[in-house]
Backbone as CSV, one residue per row, in Angstrom:
resi,resn,N_x,N_y,N_z,CA_x,CA_y,CA_z,C_x,C_y,C_z
1,UNK,2.876,2.719,-15.610,3.133,3.273,-14.194,3.317,4.903,-14.416
2,UNK,2.571,5.660,-13.721,2.756,7.050,-13.870,4.040,7.581,-13.251
3,UNK,4.518,8.699,-13.763,5.588,9.341,-13.362,5.683,9.622,-11.864
4,UNK,4.450,10.051,-11.347,4.220,10.406,-9.970,4.410,9.207,-9.157
5,UNK,3.981,7.990,-9.560,4.146,6.706,-8.750,5.559,6.287,-8.817
6,UNK,6.385,6.552,-9.860,7.679,6.139,-9.999,8.529,6.989,-9.032
7,UNK,8.216,8.263,-8.960,8.848,9.198,-8.028,8.614,8.762,-6.640
8,UNK,7.453,8.319,-6.252,7.037,7.980,-4.932,7.774,6.594,-4.601
9,UNK,7.927,5.716,-5.518,8.575,4.456,-5.207,10.096,4.817,-4.971
10,UNK,10.666,5.632,-5.766,12.134,6.009,-5.682,12.363,6.651,-4.295
11,UNK,11.405,7.581,-3.878,11.467,8.289,-2.642,11.430,7.261,-1.475
12,UNK,10.702,6.172,-1.591,10.529,5.266,-0.522,11.304,3.963,-0.810
13,UNK,12.271,3.971,-1.573,12.871,2.658,-1.967,13.609,1.927,-0.833
14,UNK,13.796,2.608,0.158,14.329,2.037,1.409,13.368,0.943,2.019
15,UNK,12.087,1.225,1.798,11.107,0.216,2.390,11.179,-1.043,1.489
16,UNK,11.732,-0.989,0.319,11.786,-2.200,-0.525,13.204,-2.701,-0.586
17,UNK,13.838,-2.815,0.575,15.375,-3.124,0.631,15.644,-4.386,0.099
18,UNK,14.683,-5.396,0.098,14.916,-6.766,-0.350,14.546,-6.930,-1.827
19,UNK,14.098,-5.812,-2.459,13.816,-6.007,-3.876,15.083,-5.397,-4.550
20,UNK,15.511,-6.117,-5.649,16.732,-5.718,-6.334,16.455,-4.388,-6.877
21,UNK,17.504,-3.518,-6.902,17.349,-2.153,-7.379,16.804,-2.030,-8.928
22,UNK,17.039,-2.944,-9.701,16.661,-2.895,-11.062,15.230,-3.262,-11.195
23,UNK,14.596,-3.782,-10.119,13.158,-4.269,-10.178,12.266,-3.419,-9.379
24,UNK,12.719,-2.463,-8.765,11.975,-1.593,-7.846,10.773,-0.913,-8.564
25,UNK,10.979,-0.536,-9.737,10.017,0.285,-10.495,8.968,-0.743,-11.181
26,UNK,9.163,-2.009,-10.947,8.260,-3.044,-11.533,7.384,-3.671,-10.481
27,UNK,7.468,-3.165,-9.311,6.583,-3.764,-8.194,5.162,-3.391,-8.448
28,UNK,4.221,-4.339,-8.080,2.855,-4.116,-8.461,2.238,-3.266,-7.293
29,UNK,1.005,-2.904,-7.565,0.342,-1.950,-6.509,0.025,-2.745,-5.282
30,UNK,-0.278,-4.056,-5.457,-0.483,-4.806,-4.127,0.561,-4.812,-3.174
31,UNK,1.890,-5.033,-3.707,3.054,-5.024,-2.979,3.375,-3.606,-2.410
32,UNK,3.181,-2.714,-3.250,3.295,-1.284,-2.809,2.485,-0.998,-1.678
33,UNK,1.180,-1.141,-1.787,0.252,-0.870,-0.696,0.646,-1.668,0.608
34,UNK,0.872,-2.895,0.431,1.263,-3.851,1.548,2.564,-3.190,2.240
35,UNK,3.514,-2.909,1.595,4.816,-2.339,2.101,4.598,-1.065,2.777
36,UNK,3.894,-0.069,2.120,3.693,1.155,2.727,2.807,1.136,4.015
37,UNK,1.755,0.381,3.906,0.901,0.345,5.062,1.678,-0.341,6.286
38,UNK,2.416,-1.326,6.051,3.050,-2.116,7.029,4.348,-1.191,7.624
39,UNK,5.064,-0.641,6.829,6.386,-0.087,7.119,6.468,1.495,6.951
40,UNK,5.544,2.127,6.257,5.513,3.490,6.035,5.089,4.319,7.279
41,UNK,5.322,5.627,7.165,4.723,6.580,8.143,3.427,6.962,7.745
42,UNK,2.597,7.598,8.620,1.262,8.020,8.259,1.359,8.978,7.066
43,UNK,2.432,9.854,7.047,2.621,10.769,5.895,2.772,9.897,4.586
44,UNK,3.533,8.919,4.626,3.728,7.966,3.394,2.393,7.447,2.991
45,UNK,1.612,7.012,3.951,0.259,6.489,3.551,-0.602,7.524,2.964
46,UNK,-0.645,8.817,3.503,-1.338,9.877,2.975,-0.962,10.190,1.581
47,UNK,0.332,10.098,1.294,0.950,10.546,-0.034,0.566,9.319,-1.011
48,UNK,0.564,8.230,-0.655,0.049,6.961,-1.482,-1.373,7.260,-1.820
49,UNK,-2.098,7.469,-0.835,-3.517,7.715,-1.022,-3.913,8.817,-1.974
50,UNK,-3.042,9.921,-1.897,-3.195,11.016,-2.786,-2.865,10.585,-4.230
51,UNK,-1.949,9.732,-4.428,-1.555,9.259,-5.813,-2.426,8.161,-6.354
52,UNK,-2.928,7.229,-5.694,-3.768,6.050,-6.123,-5.135,6.247,-5.819
53,UNK,-5.534,7.084,-4.866,-6.929,7.364,-4.464,-7.222,6.425,-3.368
54,UNK,-8.127,6.883,-2.443,-8.547,6.234,-1.232,-9.172,4.948,-1.549
55,UNK,-10.118,5.012,-2.485,-10.934,3.719,-2.792,-10.026,2.626,-3.430
56,UNK,-9.070,3.137,-4.290,-8.167,2.230,-4.862,-7.248,1.453,-3.830
57,UNK,-6.727,2.270,-2.896,-5.949,1.694,-1.861,-6.720,0.762,-0.953
58,UNK,-7.953,1.085,-0.641,-8.882,0.260,0.135,-9.202,-1.006,-0.584
59,UNK,-9.482,-0.913,-1.900,-9.714,-2.143,-2.826,-8.478,-2.978,-2.767
60,UNK,-7.410,-2.500,-2.966,-6.199,-3.307,-2.958,-5.988,-4.071,-1.586
61,UNK,-6.172,-3.237,-0.524,-5.989,-3.813,0.903,-7.039,-4.987,1.072
62,UNK,-8.344,-4.795,0.679,-9.262,-5.839,0.928,-9.245,-6.962,-0.011
63,UNK,-8.554,-6.758,-1.173,-8.372,-7.986,-2.050,-7.317,-8.948,-1.653
64,UNK,-6.575,-8.533,-0.681,-5.519,-9.451,-0.142,-6.131,-10.605,0.599
65,UNK,-5.820,-11.885,0.064,-6.339,-13.053,0.665,-5.264,-13.965,1.014
66,UNK,-5.558,-14.818,1.891,-4.643,-16.038,2.015,-3.167,-15.386,2.608
67,UNK,-2.284,-15.896,1.977,-0.915,-15.500,2.469,-0.668,-14.041,2.380
68,UNK,-1.173,-13.384,1.223,-1.081,-11.954,1.036,-1.688,-11.164,2.264
69,UNK,-2.775,-11.614,2.679,-3.412,-11.042,3.847,-2.652,-11.208,5.072
70,UNK,-2.040,-12.339,5.169,-1.110,-12.622,6.316,0.193,-11.940,6.373
71,UNK,0.362,-11.244,5.252,1.672,-10.329,5.174,1.469,-9.067,5.956
72,UNK,0.306,-8.673,6.228,0.004,-7.482,7.019,0.183,-7.785,8.448
73,UNK,0.838,-7.013,9.191,0.908,-7.036,10.685,-0.535,-7.048,11.241
74,UNK,-0.836,-7.950,12.211,-2.328,-7.789,12.682,-2.719,-6.473,13.146
75,UNK,-1.994,-5.696,13.778,-2.521,-4.378,14.325,-2.624,-3.455,13.093
76,UNK,-1.706,-3.534,12.026,-1.817,-2.803,10.793,-3.073,-3.055,10.122
77,UNK,-3.411,-4.425,9.965,-4.620,-4.828,9.328,-5.810,-4.251,10.075
78,UNK,-5.869,-4.479,11.309,-7.033,-4.029,12.173,-7.271,-2.473,11.992
79,UNK,-6.081,-1.726,12.124,-6.258,-0.284,12.112,-6.784,0.222,10.646
80,UNK,-6.159,-0.278,9.643,-6.674,0.038,8.296,-7.934,-0.483,7.851
81,UNK,-8.410,-1.625,8.401,-9.732,-2.100,8.355,-10.696,-1.113,9.004
82,UNK,-10.435,-0.622,10.118,-11.269,0.509,10.670,-11.316,1.765,9.830
83,UNK,-10.121,2.135,9.446,-10.092,3.343,8.635,-10.832,3.224,7.325
84,UNK,-10.510,2.216,6.597,-11.201,1.970,5.243,-12.663,1.739,5.464
85,UNK,-13.076,1.104,6.472,-14.622,0.810,6.677,-15.344,2.220,6.950
86,UNK,-14.667,3.029,7.599,-15.258,4.363,7.813,-15.201,5.291,6.537
87,UNK,-14.040,5.318,5.917,-13.801,6.409,4.841,-13.948,5.903,3.456
88,UNK,-13.878,4.564,3.289,-14.056,4.008,1.975,-14.856,2.715,2.017
89,UNK,-16.106,2.928,2.615,-17.019,1.610,2.671,-17.180,0.893,1.447
90,UNK,-17.224,-0.348,1.499,-17.407,-1.250,0.353,-18.933,-1.443,0.232
91,UNK,-19.354,-1.486,-1.057,-20.751,-1.682,-1.402,-21.086,-3.132,-1.588
92,UNK,-20.071,-3.992,-1.859,-20.365,-5.398,-2.074,-19.660,-6.292,-1.110
């Protein structure tokens, strides 16, 4: 995990209130993207995209299936589906 990503997680650790403090830096990118898209501000999302890249965030978002996909609030899923469809279209 990059130092920039560690700093980002520490900066937004309040969004991971249910994750034990000693495990916050071990969260995976899927959980990070899910939490930031669901609970973060648009500025938090922009910062995450700057760190991980738009296509990477979109890929993580679209790879969510089953229960993981259900963890996104419906309006959040719809909004980011529209955003990523326009700005990070999938080729497959």
